[in-house]
N, C-alpha and C positions, 0 to 999 in steps of 0.2 A: 483186412483191410487193405484195399489195392495201395499198388508204390507211387502210384499217383495223385491217391488221396494222401496219404501221408507227406507227400512232397509240397500238395497245395498247405494242409497244414502247420508246417514250418516254414514254409514263408509267409503263411497269415502273423504266426510268432514273430517272424523276425520281423515283419512290418510293425508290428504292434510295440516291441521294443525299440526301436528306432523313432517312431513316433514318440514315445515317453522319454527318449534321451535327447529331442531337440533341447536346446537350451531357448530360455527365456526369450521374448522379443527384448529387440535393445531397445532403452528408452532414449528417447531423441530431446531435444531442446525445447521443440515446439511442444511434446507433451508436457513437459513442467512446466510450462509458461499457463497452458489452458488446463492444468490441474489447482495451480496457484490460483487464477482467479476465480474457478469454480468454487473453492473452498476455503477461502479466505473470511476467518474470523475478521478482518481489519475493513475487508470491503462490506462486509455484510451490517458492521457495526454504522459505517459510515454512510451506508443505504439509510438506515433507519434514523439517524440524526439529519438527515435531508429531508425525511418523510416528517420528522417536526419542525423542522423549517417550513417545507411545505402548509402545516398547520398555521404558521404565524397569517399566511396572505388570506387563508378562511376565517381567521379571529378578524382581521382587519376589516373584511368582507362583512360580517359580521355586526359590525357597528354602525354599518348604513342601516341596518334593519332595526325596525320595532322592536321592542323587548316586551313582553307578556309575563305577567307573574301571578299567581292564585297565592291570596292571602286569608287567612281563617284567624280571628281573633274570640276568644270568648272570655269573658269577664264576671267577676260574685264579688259582690259589695256589702259589707257590713255595717249598719251605721246604726250609733245608739243615739236615740234624741233626747234621752231623760225622760220621754214619756212614754217609750217602748223601744224594743228594736225592731230595725226594718231590713230586709234582705234582698238587693237586686239582682238581678242575674241577666247576663246581654251577651248576646253570638252574633256573630256575624260572617257571612263568605262575599269574597270578593275576586274580581280579574281587573289587573291596573293593566294599563300602556303604557309605556314611555316610547317618544320616538323623536329622535332631535332632526328638524325640518331642515336648517341650515346652521354651519359650523363653520364657515368662513373657507371651506375645503380642504379644511387638514387629515381626514377621514380617507380623501380621494387620493391624497399625498404619501398618507400613511400605508394606502395600499400598494401602489407605488412603489416605496419603499421594500416593501415585505415581496414584491415580484422581483425586485434587484436583488434581494438578499438570496430568494431563492436561486436564480441564475449564479451567482455566486457561489452557493453552496454544490451546486452541479459539478462546478468546474475544481471546486476541491476535491469531490469525490473523482475527478479524473486523475489527480494529484497523486490521492491513494492508491489509486489503479497503477498507476507509474512505480510507485513506490514497491509497492507487492511485487508485480513483474520484474524489476530490475533486481530485487531478494532475490526471487526464484532464479534468475539467470545465474547470479554471480553463486549461488548455492552450486547451482549443478555444473558450472564451468570449475570451481573449486574443489568439487567433489573428482571430478573428472582428474583434474591437474594432480590431486593425491594418489588417487588410483595408480595413474601411469607413474609418478613418483616411487611407489613400490616398486614397480615392475624395474626399472632402472635400478634401484636399491638392491631388490634381489638378484638382478642379473649379475651385479657389482661382488655378491656375495659367492656367488657360481665362481668370476671369474678370479677373485682371490682366494677360494677354494684350490684351484688350479693350478695356483701359485705356490699357494704352500706346498702343494703335492709334488711339484716340479722343484721346489727347495728342498724337500726332504730326499726325495731319489738325487738330487744333485750332493748333497750332504754326507749321503751314502757311499758314494763314490770322492768324496774327498774335493768337489770342484769351489763349494762353500762351505763356510763355517754355523757354528749353531747359530749364532748372531743373524743369520740370515734367515734359518726358521725362527726363530723368536722374534723377530720383526714382520715376519710373514702373518705368525700366530697374533701377534698384537692388530696388523692391519685386518687380521679376519674377526677378531672380537668389536674393533670400532664399527667394522661394517654391519656385522650383527645388530646391534645397537641402534646404527642408524636405520636399520631396515625395521627394527621393532618400534622406532621413533615414528616411522613412515606410514606402518600401520595404526599406529594412535593416532594421528593425524587424520589418516581414514575415518576412524569413527567418529571423530571430531565433526568433519567436513557431514557426515551422512547423520548426524542429528543438527545440524544445521541446515541443513537439505530438509529434515522432517519438518524444522520449525519454520520455513518458508513455504512449504507445498502442501505440508497434514501430514503424508505419510513417503515412507523409503519410496527408492525407485524399485520397479519390477524387475528389471534385467540388467546388464550392464547399458554403460551411457556410451550413446553412441558420439562419433565426432559431431561439433556443431554445425549448422548449415551457412552457407557465407551469409555474412553480415549486412544487413539493412544499407543501402547506398547513402552516403552522407554528402553534404554540400562540398563543393569545391577547396571551399577556403573557411578558415574561422570566422571571417568579415561575414561571410554569407551565412553561417550557421546562426551565426550571434542576431544576425537581421531579422532572421527567419525565426529566432526564439520570441523577440519580442513581439511578433505578428500574433504566436499560437501556442506560447506556452500559459497552460492552465492556472499559474498564481496571476499571469499578469491579466487575464481575462478574466479571472474571480475580482481582482482587485479593481478594474475597470468599473465595476459593476456594483461594488462595495462603495465608490467614490460616487456614482451615480443615487445610492441608497442612501450614503449622507448628505448630500444635496436636498434631496427630497424631505428628509428628517427635518432639515434646518428649515425648510420653506414651511413644515406640518409645524413647527416651533412658533415661526410667525404668526401663521394663522391663527394660533390659538389666541393672539390678543386681539382678535377679530369679533364682531358682535354675535350671537347664537341664539336662535329661537327653536324652541321643543315644546309637543305636545304632552300634555300627561291624561289621560283618562281612566275613569273606575267606573265600575258595573259593583254596585254592591248589597247584599241581601241580607237584611239584619233581623231579628225575632223583635217585637213580634210581626210577620209580615210588613216587611218596610223594605222597598226597593228603592235606589236610585242610582241614578245615572249622572253622571258628570264630565267635563272635560276642561282643561284650564292650559292656555297658550301663553308660555312663558319668556319674553326676550331678556337676553343679559348681555350687555356691554361691558366691559371689561376696564373699570377708572384706575383702580391702584388695587394692588396685591402684593404688597408691601416688596417689588421690586422679583419677586419669585417667576413670575413669565420674563418678564426680561433676562433673566439668568439663566434660565432654559434656553430661551432663545440663544445666547450668546455659547450657551454651553455646545448645543447643536451645529452651531457654526463652526468652532473651534475642532471637535472633531469630525467633522466634514472637512476641513484643512489638514487636519490629522491623517485622514485616510490617504486623502491625496498625496501626502508626502511620503506616505510609506507604499504607496504605488510606485514613486518614483523609486525610493531605496528598494522594490523588489526590480523593478527593470536593472538597476544595476549588478545586484546580485544575480540573476538571471544571465546578465552580460559575462561576469565571471567567473561564474561556475561552466558555463557553457567554453570560454577562453580555458580553463583550467582542467576540463576534462579534454579539451583538444590537444592540447600541450603533454597530456598522460596517453594519447593515446600517439601522438607522435614521438614520444620516450619507447613506449613498447615497439613501437615500429621500427627503430633504429635498433633498439636491443637485440631486435629478432636477427636483424642484417649480419649482427657484430656475431652473437653465440652461436649463427650454423658458422660462422668461419672459423669460430672456436674451436666447435665440434669436429670440422673436419683437420683443424693442424692438429688438436690433442689423439685426435684416432689415429692420423700418422707419428705422430710421436710414441703412440704407445706402441704401436704394431712395432715401431724400427726399435725401441728400447728393449721391446720381448725377445726378437731375434738378436738384436746383440747381446744379450744375456745368454741365450744358449749357446755365444760362441766364445762367453766368457770376459769382453768386452765392458757389459753392467753388469751391476750389481744390485740384488734383490731388490734393496730398497730403492734404487733408480727406478724399476718397472712399478713399484705398488706406488711411488711419484706420479708416476705418468698415469699411473692407472685413476689415483684420485685425481687428478686435473682434467681428464676425457668425464670423470662419474660428475663433476663439477660443473662442467661446459655442458651436458648431455641436461641435467637438472637446471640450470639455467638457462637453455634453450625453452624447457617446458612451462617454466614459469613468466619467459616473457613472450611466450605463446598464450599462456590464458591471458596473459595482463592484455595484450590487446583485443582479445576476446570480450575480457570485461569492458575494456575501454570504449568499443564502439558503442556497448548500449549504456553507457554511463553517458556518452556523448549525448544520446539519443534522449534520456532524461533530463541533460540538462535542456536540451529545446525543447523539449514538451513532447517527445514522440512516440516515447514508451509505452505506448497503449495498444489495445488489442485489433482497433481499426488500422493502424498505421501497420501493426506485425501483420498483420492479417489472419488472425487467429481463428480457426471455426470452433466460435463460441457463441452462446444464446447471451447476448451482451443485455445489461441491464438496462430498461427504458424509465429513466426518472421522471419523464410527463406521463407516464400513465397513472400513478398514483396523485399526482398533483392534478390531473383532470377530473379525478375522481373529489378531491376532497375542497378545490379552489373558489367553489361557488358555496363553501360553507353548509354542508347537507346537515341536517339536524340527526341522523342516525349514522352509524360507522356505514361505509359506503361498501366493504368487503368484509369475510369472515379475517381475511388477513390483517384488513383493516383495524378491525376488532380487538385482534390481540397486540397490539400496538401499544396501546396503555400503559401496559404492564411492564413490556421490554423500556418503553421511552421513562417509566419512573427510575428504574435501576440505570439511566443513563442521567437521572437528576434534571430531565427535560419535561416531567410534566406533575 
């Protein structure tokens, strides 16, 4: 083997070792949000429930069409006349058609109400999307905060170890007493306990992350990107929220649906005309064809129709009041989230100044202690204040990042569209277009499996 060949093989081996030694790619907040959207069982459940609501339109449409039933009958009669017994056997096959010709328009009104309910359910799906993405963002930022807190605690343990070693050295030469060493040992034990607790919080945060996203992160957590832009002030944020929040838009469609159902209940009191036709074949060789047109005018129903009409009107008015309350709640949630963001941003400024001051104080105390002007307890107290300041800064920075996404959620903008996530977005209109005309068979393989799913949700 030539020297050059040996050198090339060594280089190749070194390159292979370097490749395998590369750390896993950092997990970004965008990666987390995308994974949560793609794997969320809550979103999948809501999509199936939306499809169940789509079928309400198909059910309402089917009421406009005739129904055809196949009927069969078999009878056997035994008769004893006193002079002898006789047995008569009869059988018939028939087709029966029922069709409502006129109903005062109540079926069309119910179709309109069902369509409005579908639109409301679609915005309900958007609201669920917001909840899933916010939970993922909070889990990501909380886990990153827990990991960074562990780093701060671990660094504190190293510093106190150094302080303990220095105290022991000074004790050996008679500069400090055994009490100083004992204080340093006590602080070290406390710091180690806090480090263990911080590591436990990381484990808890990882499980929360798994719950929100579906799996643990594949690598370290990268710093979050710059948060999306927000309106200039809380008033603009509240005004925008009242225009675009999915709960507001869903409530508007629910109000329209309630009004249409109230009109349909009133139309139930109008005259109706129906057609019934039958084609029957009976033994022995008898074929009959008949048709009946029936007109019905409700005169007295014991007050039932009037009660149903009043009930529908009351429900429509209740839905309108609910929308007003939803508007208040959305405004309040935006104001609350905005205040939380302002508080977190103010805390960042204050805690940064606190970290700077605590760092200067700690360095000064440590230098003065080396000259005998400060005790070991003074240095350890200064170190604890610095640790508290650094931890408070990490918490404030994390709170500010979470607060931005909470403001977006309160405004109704915590969605894949607004965040610009590269995901294949669910298209609710695709299934609706397949079933809204009430096909007689399942329109797709996926739709064919829907029945068993809906039964589990109690919707079929």
